[in-house]
N, C-alpha and C positions, 0 to 999 in steps of 0.2 A: 397586443403582441407584436406587432409591426412598428409602432412609432418608431423615430428616431432616435430617443433616449433609451429604449431597451436594446437596439442593435449597438448602439454607442458600447453600453455596459457589455454586452456579449463580447465586442471587438477588443476592449479593453482588457477583460477577464482572460480571453485567449491569449492575447500577449503578454499578460504576466504570469500565466501557468507555464505557457512554452517556455519563456525564459528566467525566471525565478529555478533557484536549485532547491532541493528537496531532500529530506534526510530519512533515517530509519523509521517506520511506523511499527505499530504494536505487533500484527500479524503478520511476522518476518518483514516483508516490506509492502505488505497492503495496508493500508487504513483501517482502522478498527470501525470507524464507521464513515459515512459521506455526507453527513449534515450536521449542523449545530444540534438540533434536536437529538438525534440518535448519537451522537458522540456523548451525551450528556447523559445516557442510559448505557452505555457499555458498548454501543454499534449496532443494535438492534434494529431492524429494517423490515426483514423478511416478510413477517405477518402483522406489522404496526407502521400503517402509511400515514405519518405526520405533516409530510410537506412536500413539495415538489423534485427534492432530491431522493424521494425514494423511488426514481426512475433508476439511481444508480444500483440499487441493488436488487429490486424486485419490481418490474415495469407493470406488472399487474394492478399495483395499488395506485397508478394515476387515476383512475375512476373513482376511488374513493377519496379523494382530498380537494374535490373541484377546482374550479381555477386559481390558481397560486403563481406569484413570482418569489423566489427564494433566493438571496445573497449572503455568503458568510465568508469568514476571514477568520484564519488560524494562526495564532505565532506558536510556533515549536522549538521547542529548546532541547534537545537531546546531548546528552554526556557521555562520551563514549572515549574507552582507552584501551590500549594492550599493553601486555608485558609480554618478554622472550626471555627467558629463564634457560638455563643448564647450555647455553650457546654461547661460542666467543662473540657473538654480536647481538648479546643479551641486552637489556635494559627496558625502560619504560616509556613510552610511547602516547603522546597527547594527539585524539585525533578533531578536536576543537578548535581548531584552525577558523572555520567559520561556527559560530554556535547558534546561531537563531536564523528561524526561517517564516517566511509568511505566505500560507496555502489557502487559496482562494476557492470558492466552489459556487456554483449558480445551477439554478433549475427554474423551469417554468413548465407548468400544465394548463390544459385548456380541453374542456369538456364541450365535444361535438354537438352532442346529443344526449340522450338518457342513458344510452348503450356503449357510446365511444369515446376514448377520450384519448388525446396525443400529448406529448412531453418532449422535451429538451433538458439533458443534464448536460455541464460540463464539469468535470472532478479531476482528481490526480491521485495516483499513488505515489508517497514518500519512498525514494529508493535508494540505493545502497551508497549513500553520501559519507565520505571520510574525508577531513582535510588536514592530515598529520602536520605538526608544527615543525617537524626536523625530517630528516633521510632513516628510513628503515633501512639499515645496512644489509640484510637479508635480500631485501625487494630491489635496492637500488645498486649495489654491489659497491658503495661508497661515490657513487657519482651521480652526476645529474639531479633532477627536482626532488623534494618530498614526496613522500607517496600519498596517493590518495584517489577516490574514485567518485563519481557523481552520477546517478544514473536516473533520469525525470520520466515519468510515465504520464501523458496527458488523455484523457479521455473523452471524445464528445459522443452521446448517447441520443439521437433522437428516437422517438417511442410511442408506439400504439397500444392502446388496451381495449379490450374487448368485455362487456360486463353482460355476459352469455345467458346469466340467469340473475335474478335479484339480490341474490347473494354471494356469487361466483363472478370471477374474471382470469382471463387471460391476458399476457402482455409479451411484446418482445421488443427489443431495443437491438438497433444494426449499431455497431460500435464502430468508431472511427479512434484508432490510438496511435500517438506518436510517441517514440522514446527517443530521448536523447542520453548519449554515455559521453564520458570523458575519463580516462585514465593518467595518471603521474607517477613518475619515481620507480617505475618498474624495470629498469635497465639490466636488471641482473637477470631477467628472462628474456631480453632481446638482444641476444649476443651470440655469433657463432661457434665460439668453442668455452664450456660445454654449450651444445645446442640444445634449447628448451621449446623452440618454436619450430612451426613449419612455415612461417611466414615473415621472416627476419623484417624490420622496420615498422611492422603493424601489430606491435604489443600495446605502446604506451607513449605518451606525448603526443598523441596527433590531434590534439582538440578536439571539438565536440562533432560527434558522428550521430547521424539522423536516421531513424526507423519508420516507416509508416506501415500499418497491419488494421487488418478488419475483422471483425469477429460476432458474436451475437449474445444476447442475453435474455432468455425465455423463463415467465415468471406465472405462478398461478397461486391466486388469495381467494380464500372462501371465508365467509362469515357462517359459523357453524350457528351460531343464535347470538342472542343480547350480549351474551359475556366472552364467548370464544370466537376466535380467527386464527386461520392453519394458512400458512403460503409455503411455495417451493419457488427454488430458482437455480437454472443451470446458466453459467456463462462460460463457451467455449475459449479453446485455447488460441490466442492470437499469435500468429508469426510474426516474428523481427530478425533483423540481421544487421549488423553494425560492421560494414565492409571498411571500415577506416582501423577495426580494431579484429580483423580475419586472422592475427597471430594470436590472438589471445583467448577468445571465446570458441569454444567445441563448434566441429562443424563448419568451419570456415566463417567464424564470428556471429552463428546463429544466437539470437536470444528472444526465446517465445515467451510471452506474456502466459502462465499456465491457466487452466482450465479451474474454475471453484463454481461449487454448489454447496446448497443448503436447505435446512428446514427451519421455519419460524413458528413459533406458537405465541399468541397473546391473550389475556384473560383480564378482565373488568369485572374483579369481586363485589365494588361498588359502582356507583356513577360515579366518584372521584378520584379512582386509583384504577391504574393498569400495570399489569406485570406480564414482560413478554420476555421471551427466550429466544437464541437462536441458535443452530448447530452448523458450523459450516465446514467444509474442506477444500482445503488449497491445494493442488498437485503440483507443489514446487519439484517432486521426486520424478516427474513426467518430463521436464524441462532439461536438456542435456548440460548445458552452460550451467545452470542453476544446482542441479542435482550430482552431478559426474565426480566421483572422489578424485583426489589429488592422486590416490594409487594408480590410476590410471596412466600419469606419466611415470612415476617411480617404479612400478613394477610391470606395467605393461607396455611401455616405451612409449605410447601414446602423446606426441607432442602438443602444445597449446596449439588450439586453432584447429587441429586435425579432427575427422571423423572418430568421436570415441575419446575424445580429447579431453583433460581433466576440467572440473568447474569447480564449484563452491561446497559440493559436497551435502547439499541441502536435503532433507527430507521432508516428504508430503507432510503436512500439519491438519489436525482438527482444531478448529476455534469455538470457543462456548461464551455466549454472550446473556448477560442476566440484566435487566433493566427494569424500574420501578418510578411510573410518574404517579404525583398525588396533586389533585386540584387543590391548594391550599386557601385559595380565595376565588373569589369567581375571575378575578382578572389575571392569578399568578399561579403558574404550574411549576413544581418544582420535581426533579429528577435526581436519580443515583442509578448506577451500574458497575458492573465488574466483566472483566473481558481476560479471559485464560486461554491460552493455546500451547499446544508441544510445542517442545524444544527442536526448531528446525535445522541448528548446526548440532551435529554429533561430536563428542570430545576427540575424537582423530582427524577433525577437519579445521581445527580453529586456525592453521597456520595460513592460508589463503584469506580467511574469513577476519584477519587483522584489516583487511579491507572493506569488511560488509558485515560488522559486528551486529547482525539483529538478533540479538539474543534475548529480550525480553519476553517475558511470559503472561506477568499479570499486571493489570491498569484498572485504577479506580477511578471512578467522576463521578462530577456532578452537575447538573446542570439547572436550567429554569427558562420559562416564557413569561413574558408581561402583555398582556394584550392591551395596547396603547388606546384603541376603539374597537369596532365591531369588524375592521378590516386588515390593521395593521398590527402585528405581534415583534416583540423584541428578544432575541433570545440568545444566552451565554452558555457557557461550561467550562469547567475545569478538569483536568485528568491529570494522573501521574501512573506511568509504568514505571514499576519498582525495579531497583537495582537487580542485574542479574549478570554474574559471571559465569562462562563456560572455561573450564579448567582444561586444559590439552591433556591429552593422552596418547601418545606415542604420534604427537603432530606434528613434529619437525623431523622430516625423513633423516637418516644418516647423510646422505648427499648433499643435503643442505646445513650439516655440521651435527644434527639431533638437539635434543632440548624437546621443551614445551612451548607454548604459545598459547597465553589467557587472554580474553576477549570480554570486555564487559561493557556494558549500555545501560542508562536509565534514562527516562525522558520525561517532560514536561509539556502538557498542551494547553493554550488558552484560545477560547473561541468566542466572537462574537457574531451574530446575523440579525437579518431581517427580513421578514417577510410579509406579503400582502395579497390579500383576496380581492379580486378585479371579478 
């Protein structure tokens, strides 16, 4: 774990994750899964530790995967558009100025003894990325740059797990989270008359703003018998703040990563087959800059950036992940999965979410693992998030000319990874 090549890999991965742009993911802006194997099964992992990236979901799984190093790379291609109708500045807008993204992940686990295991995971959430190919007049006021936002979230999670009985374990990860955000083309909200912000000059085109925060993820995993496992996890809210955008986000630029928690079950009906289910809750509704509705500005008069200022109007969601793995050959395992979540964006909140159309709700996935030998395996997956449009309803306030904003997103993921036992 301490050799130079491993350290160089981690350093390179950190640099790549920190400075590569990411785009919308399936469960709002959370990734559906955090490893190649997990993503091939719809994102399940709470009660199904398959690799060292289990740390990113349920750190209690560390003591069930042995000594491993796993490295993966996703190619992500979202397709997002917006339409404004019934407004003098109406039109169709293409957000695919940048259309593809590379998202790496890394995990390593080490068994200290028969009951204690440690691990490290480096992974990311795909944020609210749009790069519009033209100005959106309602946002730019006919001047300035094209509209777009980019949010990146990098997580570094050292973990420890304790197998306190032969069949049960507890685990905890201490999470360092770095967020990076930028916004362009919002000049219409960064003016003195009419005034929409409490901090002029801190709304748009400020370059990248960095936020650092800390949190924890706590997990439990139990093997009930030879066929059934059950797992639980809870990840705390992680505080964040973008000072350069204190006139955009509520509470003077605050942007917290919401808490999330879940229950997982896995079942092995035969020696060759595994079926797993995860049910997870993501508390978008408890983070002001994500959850506050636009009516906080238009009806309550709370300006952008103020305490109680408007946000994206997202709701907390439940996610449901179902995956199946089958050992087709001694050296080949195939996987499939389905991921579904509630719609985070209400019909009344589509106007601001032209910038962040995280609308998709259904994802289908296929995956495989080929064991090259007893220590090295090669895995891949493909997933498709089905096209989803949210049609606005009373979405553009009369003060902005009325009408409706309709937002649409679909996604394709491809991923390859290599794992090694040591």
